C-alpha positions in Angstrom: 101.2 159.7 157.8 103.7 156.8 157.7 102.1 155.2 160.8 98.6 155.4 159.2 99.9 153.8 155.9 101.4 150.9 157.8 98.1 150.1 159.7 96.1 150.0 156.3 98.7 147.7 154.8 98.5 145.5 157.9 94.6 145.3 157.6 94.8 144.4 153.8 97.2 141.5 154.6 95.0 140.2 157.4 91.9 140.2 155.1 93.8 138.4 152.4 94.9 135.7 154.8 91.4 135.2 156.1 90.0 135.0 152.6 92.6 132.4 151.7 91.8 130.4 154.8 88.1 130.4 154.1 88.6 129.3 150.5 90.9 126.4 151.7 88.1 125.2 154.1 85.5 125.3 151.3 87.7 123.4 148.9 88.5 120.8 151.6 84.8 120.3 152.3 84.1 119.8 148.6 86.8 117.3 148.2 85.6 115.5 151.4 82.1 115.2 149.9 83.4 113.9 146.6 85.6 111.4 148.3 82.6 110.1 150.3 80.6 109.7 147.1 83.3 107.9 145.3 84.0 105.6 148.3 80.3 104.8 148.6 80.1 103.9 144.9 83.1 101.6 145.2 81.5 99.8 148.1 78.2 99.6 146.1 79.9 98.1 143.1 82.3 95.7 144.8 80.3 94.5 147.8 76.6 95.1 147.3 75.9 94.3 143.6 79.0 92.6 142.3 80.1 92.8 138.7 77.3 93.4 136.2 76.9 92.3 132.5 77.2 95.0 129.9 74.1 97.1 129.9 73.8 97.1 126.1 72.4 93.5 126.2 69.3 93.2 128.4 69.2 90.0 130.5 66.0 89.2 132.3 66.3 87.9 135.9 66.6 84.1 136.1 63.2 83.6 137.7 62.0 80.0 137.8 59.7 79.0 134.9 57.3 76.2 135.5 57.4 73.5 132.8 54.3 73.7 130.6 54.6 70.4 128.7 54.1 67.4 130.9 56.5 64.5 131.6 56.5 61.0 130.0 57.7 58.2 132.3 58.1 54.5 131.9 56.1 51.8 133.8 58.4 52.1 136.8 58.4 55.9 136.9 61.7 56.5 135.1 61.7 59.9 133.4 61.7 59.5 129.6 60.8 63.1 128.5 60.6 66.4 130.3 60.9 70.1 129.6 63.6 72.5 130.9 63.7 76.3 130.9 66.0 77.8 128.3 66.6 81.1 126.5 66.3 82.1 122.8 68.3 85.0 121.4 66.1 87.6 119.8 66.8 91.0 118.2 65.2 94.4 118.1 66.6 95.5 114.7 65.4 99.1 115.1 67.3 99.5 118.4 70.3 97.7 116.9 70.5 100.1 113.9 69.8 103.1 116.0 72.9 102.3 118.0 74.9 102.6 114.8 76.0 98.9 114.7 77.2 97.1 111.6 75.0 94.0 110.8 77.8 92.1 109.1 80.3 92.6 111.9 77.8 91.7 114.5 76.7 88.5 112.6 80.4 87.4 112.3 80.9 87.9 116.1 77.7 85.9 116.9 78.6 83.1 114.4 81.9 82.5 116.3 79.8 81.6 119.4 76.8 80.0 117.6 78.0 77.8 114.8 74.5 76.9 113.7 73.9 80.5 112.8 73.6 81.5 109.2 75.6 84.6 108.7 73.6 85.7 105.6 70.2 85.3 107.3 71.5 86.9 110.5 72.7 90.0 108.6 69.2 90.3 107.0 67.5 90.0 110.4 69.8 92.5 112.0 69.2 95.0 109.2 65.5 94.4 108.8 64.2 97.2 111.0 61.8 94.8 112.7 61.2 95.2 116.4 61.3 91.4 117.0 62.9 88.3 115.3 64.5 85.1 116.5 68.2 84.7 115.9 68.8 81.4 117.7 66.4 79.1 119.7 67.4 77.3 122.9 70.8 78.7 123.9 73.1 76.9 126.3 74.0 78.9 129.5 77.6 79.2 128.2 76.4 80.5 124.8 74.2 83.1 126.6 77.2 84.2 128.7 79.4 84.6 125.7 76.8 86.6 123.7 76.4 88.9 126.7 80.1 89.6 126.7 79.8 90.9 123.1 77.7 93.8 124.3 75.8 94.1 121.0 72.9 96.6 121.3 69.3 95.5 120.4 69.8 91.8 121.4 67.6 90.3 124.1 66.4 86.9 125.3 63.1 85.2 125.4 62.5 82.6 128.1 61.2 79.3 126.6 61.2 75.5 127.2 63.4 72.9 125.7 62.1 69.3 125.4 64.7 66.9 126.7 65.0 63.1 126.4 67.4 61.8 129.1 67.9 58.4 127.4 68.8 59.8 124.0 68.1 57.4 121.2 66.9 54.5 123.4 63.2 55.2 123.0 63.2 57.5 120.1 60.7 55.8 117.8 58.2 55.5 120.6 58.5 58.9 122.2 58.9 60.8 118.9 59.9 64.5 119.4 58.7 68.1 119.3 59.6 71.1 117.2 61.2 74.2 118.5 57.8 75.6 119.5 57.1 72.5 121.6 54.5 70.9 119.3 54.6 67.1 119.0 55.9 66.0 115.6 56.0 62.2 116.0 55.4 59.3 118.3 53.7 59.7 121.7 54.6 63.4 121.6 52.4 63.8 118.6 49.5 61.5 119.5 49.2 63.0 123.0 50.1 66.6 122.2 46.9 68.0 123.7 47.2 66.0 126.9 50.8 66.8 127.4 50.0 70.5 127.2 47.2 70.2 129.8 47.8 70.6 133.6 48.6 67.2 135.2 49.0 65.7 131.7 51.8 63.3 132.6 51.8 60.0 130.6 52.9 56.7 132.0 54.0 54.2 129.3 54.0 50.4 129.4 57.6 50.4 128.4 60.3 49.3 130.8 63.5 51.2 130.1 65.6 48.3 131.4 64.0 45.8 129.0 64.3 48.3 126.2 68.0 48.7 126.8 68.6 45.0 126.8 66.6 44.5 123.5 68.3 47.4 121.8 71.8 46.2 122.7 71.2 42.6 121.7 69.7 43.7 118.4 72.4 46.2 117.6 75.0 43.5 118.3 73.3 41.2 115.7 73.1 44.0 113.1 76.8 44.7 113.6 77.8 41.1 113.4 75.9 40.3 110.3 76.4 43.7 108.6 72.6 44.2 108.4 70.9 47.5 107.4 68.5 47.5 110.4 66.2 45.5 112.7 63.3 45.5 115.1 62.6 44.0 118.5 59.5 43.7 120.6 58.7 42.4 124.1 55.0 42.1 125.0 53.0 41.0 128.0 50.8 38.3 126.4 47.9 38.8 129.0 47.5 42.6 128.6 49.1 43.6 125.3 51.4 46.0 127.1 54.6 46.6 125.2 57.7 46.5 127.5 60.0 47.1 124.6 59.7 48.2 121.1 63.0 48.9 119.3 63.6 50.0 115.7 67.2 50.3 114.4 68.8 52.4 113.2 67.4 55.1 115.5 68.1 58.8 116.2 68.7 61.1 119.1 65.4 63.1 119.7 67.6 65.7 121.4 69.3 66.4 118.1 66.5 66.3 115.5 68.5 68.4 113.1 70.6 65.3 112.4 67.4 63.2 111.5 67.6 61.1 108.3 65.0 59.0 106.5 66.6 55.7 107.3 66.8 56.5 111.0 63.4 58.0 111.4 61.6 55.0 109.8 60.0 52.8 112.5 60.6 49.2 111.4 58.7 47.7 114.3 55.3 49.3 113.9 55.3 50.9 110.4 57.5 48.7 108.2 55.7 45.7 106.6 57.6 42.6 105.7 57.0 39.1 104.5 57.9 37.2 107.7 58.4 33.7 106.3 58.0 30.5 108.2 56.7 32.1 111.4 53.3 32.0 109.6 53.4 28.2 109.9 52.3 28.8 113.6 49.1 30.4 112.4 48.6 27.8 109.6 49.0 24.9 112.1 46.8 26.6 114.8 44.1 27.2 112.2 44.1 23.6 111.0 44.1 22.1 114.6 41.5 24.6 115.9 39.1 24.0 113.0 39.5 20.3 113.1 40.8 20.1 109.5 43.8 18.1 110.9 44.8 16.6 114.2 48.3 15.8 115.6 48.2 12.3 114.2 47.7 13.4 110.6 50.6 13.4 108.2 51.3 14.7 104.7 53.6 13.6 101.9 56.8 15.7 101.7 58.9 13.4 99.6 59.2 15.8 96.7 58.5 19.4 95.7 55.0 20.6 95.2 54.1 22.0 91.8 52.1 25.3 91.6 51.7 26.2 88.0 55.2 26.7 86.6 56.7 27.1 90.1 57.7 24.5 92.7 57.4 24.7 96.5 60.5 23.1 98.1 61.7 22.5 101.7 65.0 24.2 102.8 65.9 21.1 104.9 64.0 18.5 102.9 63.3 15.2 104.8 62.0 13.6 101.7 59.5 11.5 103.6 56.0 11.7 105.0 55.8 14.2 107.9 53.4 14.4 110.8 51.7 17.7 111.5 54.1 18.3 114.4 57.1 17.4 112.2 55.9 19.8 109.5 56.1 22.7 112.0 59.3 21.6 113.7 61.1 20.9 110.4 59.5 24.0 108.9 58.2 22.1 105.8 56.9 24.4 103.1 55.5 21.4 101.3 53.6 20.1 104.3 52.3 23.5 105.3 51.0 24.3 101.8 49.1 21.0 101.8 47.6 21.8 105.2 46.4 25.2 103.9 44.8 23.5 100.9 42.9 21.2 103.2 41.6 24.2 105.1 40.8 26.3 102.0 41.2 30.0 101.1 38.1 31.2 102.9 39.1 29.6 106.2 42.7 30.9 105.9 41.5 34.4 105.4 39.1 34.1 108.3 41.7 32.9 110.8 44.4 35.4 109.6 41.7 38.1 110.2 41.1 36.8 113.7 44.8 36.9 114.4 44.7 40.6 113.5 47.0 40.2 110.5 44.7 41.8 107.9 44.2 45.1 109.6 46.6 47.7 111.0 47.3 47.6 114.7 45.5 50.2 116.8 48.7 51.5 118.5 48.9 54.9 120.2 51.4 56.4 117.8 50.9 57.6 114.2 53.7 55.5 112.8 51.6 52.3 112.1 51.8 50.3 108.9 48.9 48.6 107.1 49.4 45.0 106.0 49.7 44.0 102.3 47.9 40.9 101.0 46.5 39.8 97.6 43.4 41.6 96.4 42.4 38.4 94.7 43.2 35.5 97.0 43.9 32.5 94.7 44.8 28.9 95.4 48.5 29.7 94.8 48.3 32.6 97.4 46.7 30.2 99.9 49.7 27.8 99.5 52.5 30.5 99.8 50.8 32.4 102.6 50.8 29.2 104.6 54.6 29.7 105.0 54.7 33.4 105.1 55.1 34.5 101.5 52.6 36.7 99.6 51.5 38.6 102.7 53.4 41.5 104.4 52.8 42.6 108.0 54.5 44.6 110.7 56.7 42.9 113.3 54.3 44.3 115.9 51.3 42.6 114.4 53.3 39.3 114.3 54.2 39.6 118.0 50.5 40.1 119.0 49.4 37.2 116.9 52.0 34.8 118.3 51.0 36.0 121.8 47.4 34.9 121.1 48.6 31.5 119.9 50.3 30.9 123.3 48.2 32.7 125.9 45.1 30.5 125.7 43.8 31.9 122.4 43.0 35.5 123.2 44.1 38.4 120.9 45.1 41.6 122.8 45.8 44.7 120.8 49.3 46.0 121.6 49.4 49.1 123.8 52.1 51.6 124.8 50.2 52.8 127.8 50.6 51.1 131.2 47.5 49.1 132.3 46.2 49.6 135.8 47.1 46.9 138.2 43.5 46.0 139.0 42.4 46.0 135.3 42.5 42.9 133.2 41.9 43.6 129.5 39.4 41.3 127.7 41.0 39.8 124.7 39.2 38.6 121.6 38.9 34.8 121.3 41.0 33.6 118.3 41.5 29.9 119.0 40.4 27.5 121.7 42.3 27.0 125.0 42.9 23.3 123.9 44.4 24.4 120.6 46.6 26.9 122.4 47.8 24.2 124.7 48.8 22.0 121.8 50.6 25.0 120.1 52.7 25.8 123.1 54.0 22.2 123.1 54.8 22.5 119.4 56.5 25.8 119.8 58.7 24.3 122.5 59.6 21.4 120.2 60.8 23.9 117.5 63.3 25.3 120.0 64.4 21.8 121.3 64.6 19.9 118.0 63.9 22.3 115.1 65.5 25.5 113.6 65.1 27.5 116.9 67.8 25.7 119.0 69.9 28.8 119.4 67.0 30.6 121.1 67.1 28.0 124.0 67.9 29.6 127.3 69.5 27.7 130.2 67.2 29.4 132.7 63.8 29.9 131.0 62.0 27.6 128.6 61.5 29.4 125.3 59.1 28.3 122.5 58.7 29.9 119.1 59.4 29.8 115.4 62.0 31.0 113.0 61.2 32.8 109.8 63.5 33.6 106.9 62.1 35.3 103.8 63.7 36.7 100.7 62.8 40.3 100.1 61.0 41.4 97.0 62.9 43.9 94.9 61.5 45.2 91.5 58.8 42.5 91.5 61.1 39.5 92.1 62.5 37.8 95.2 66.2 38.6 95.8 67.9 35.5 97.5 70.8 37.8 98.7 68.4 40.2 100.5 66.3 38.6 103.2 64.5 39.2 106.5 65.5 36.8 109.4 63.2 36.7 112.4 62.3 34.7 115.5 59.1 35.1 117.4 58.5 33.2 120.6 57.1 33.1 124.1 58.6 32.4 127.6 58.5 30.8 130.1 56.5 28.0 128.3 55.2 26.3 131.5 53.4 29.5 132.4 53.7 31.9 129.4 54.0 35.6 130.2 55.9 37.4 127.6 56.2 37.3 123.8 59.5 38.3 122.2 60.4 39.1 118.7 63.7 39.9 116.9 63.9 40.8 113.2 67.1 41.5 111.3 66.9 43.3 108.0 69.3 42.0 105.2 71.9 40.1 107.3 75.0 38.8 105.6 76.3 35.4 106.6 79.9 35.1 108.0 82.6 32.6 108.7 81.1 31.8 112.1 77.7 30.9 110.5 79.3 29.1 107.5 77.9 31.8 105.3 74.3 31.3 106.5 72.1 34.3 107.4 69.0 32.4 108.2 66.8 33.1 111.2 68.2 30.2 113.2 71.7 31.7 113.0 70.9 35.4 113.1 67.7 36.1 115.1 67.3 33.1 117.5 70.5 34.0 119.4 69.1 37.5 120.0 66.1 36.0 121.7 68.3 33.9 124.0 70.3 36.9 125.1 67.2 39.0 125.7 65.4 36.2 127.7 68.4 35.4 129.8 68.8 39.1 130.9 65.2 40.3 131.2 63.8 37.2 133.0 65.4 38.2 136.4 64.5 41.9 135.8 60.9 41.0 135.5 60.9 38.8 138.6 60.6 35.5 136.9 62.0 32.4 138.6 64.1 30.0 136.4 62.1 27.1 134.9 62.2 24.1 137.2 59.3 21.9 136.0 60.5 18.7 134.4 60.5 18.8 130.6 58.0 16.6 128.7 59.6 13.6 127.0 57.9 12.1 124.0 58.4 8.5 122.8 57.7 6.8 119.5 53.9 6.4 119.1 53.2 9.7 120.8 51.9 12.2 118.2 54.4 14.8 119.5 57.4 12.4 119.0 59.7 14.0 116.4 61.8 11.5 114.3 65.0 13.5 113.8 66.8 10.9 111.7 65.4 9.3 108.6 
């Protein structure tokens, strides 16, 4: 019995050992499988997929998005405006609320990353229950990354475009800008909105970004020096009407339209209308010569002021003697110009000013174009003051086109911001004869050599033109402390190619100018700076033809003394 009991005990022990062994094998196999799964996951996360953004914020793949709005380039192909892909932050409020999030806390977190965000409005959008709403348009990549790190449920991104202007404010008043939905709001962007949204709708402008930069810098320097409130500058090809530069200051950055203000958005070059003063004497003289009312040998009495009712017309630099027609222009005699206008008569004056394009708005390719102001009833007194640029207000752009027609052989070309094809020569409208234009070029050159435009004279290129200083009207009267100082000219005079204009709004004289803020001190130097710099850029050779010299007895001889 004892032997039988020992065998049974031995069998029970063997079964127990075998059972334990089997359980150990099963447990080891399970742990091995789990280890392999974990190891595989570690490899998947660390080597195959890398670190991932939080899953609570959905981020679409960064697929390339083709730009929809076309580019704008200058005449040399330099990029002026383009569209880049960007993301806007949107919210599914229903999903946000379903996740149990607090709208106020979420808005505060977002505002720390997106300072433009309104916390109050964001709280309302997060709590609205709507399935879609914008929170912020056009995020930067860094902002998007930081929002992802917050891991707020219900947020998402919508792929869009952002209009970008690589040159910032440089061409702001010409290009205009778009709204957040990509619609043109001003300038070329507005006028050509439909074309820019069409396939292949790129636009090539007549502007030269180099010339634009030179004009803007020279004009800004004058504004700063004379503490002026603004200015305008234009460079035009006088044979095609193409604008190589059109500057209005102050300007704005079209990349940051949220900072736009009324005084920066106003286009002084094409929309502002001003009394341009004595530059009008160019048109008065051209009219009289072209119509045969006067010739270069005629002269008028400028010994004393001219009475007009209870007013008197005076000369700023009175010669107090009889002046020839060329001397009236060179010395900028108001008295002589008014008498020439009376000889021509009101009807002829209106007719010629209309021919010069000064009585109708320019047909420019942007919406910001001003209409001229002139008397509804054109009386004798108006005829006399308009002869020297008072009583009629036009845009600096109109003035530039008209001056170009005086010097280019007598053809008026409408200004254009679009590049003209190389093999296309626009037909201008005849304003004055070729012979009159030839005479006027010589007179314009004399103004720079011997008249009020001396500071526009370039060492390299012959400049001709006319100064204009006009008091501004305020509350129905002229304010002698508030004026417009301008110079409009053409260069090179031996073979004219470009018209240039600089206008400075409300300059203040300084110690360097002996307190004067007239055009000869303020605007003429701007023209010299611009001509000196853009001449080589435009491939012009310095003037080398011998200058004409006039002796006593020649109708173009100017008696400086006496």
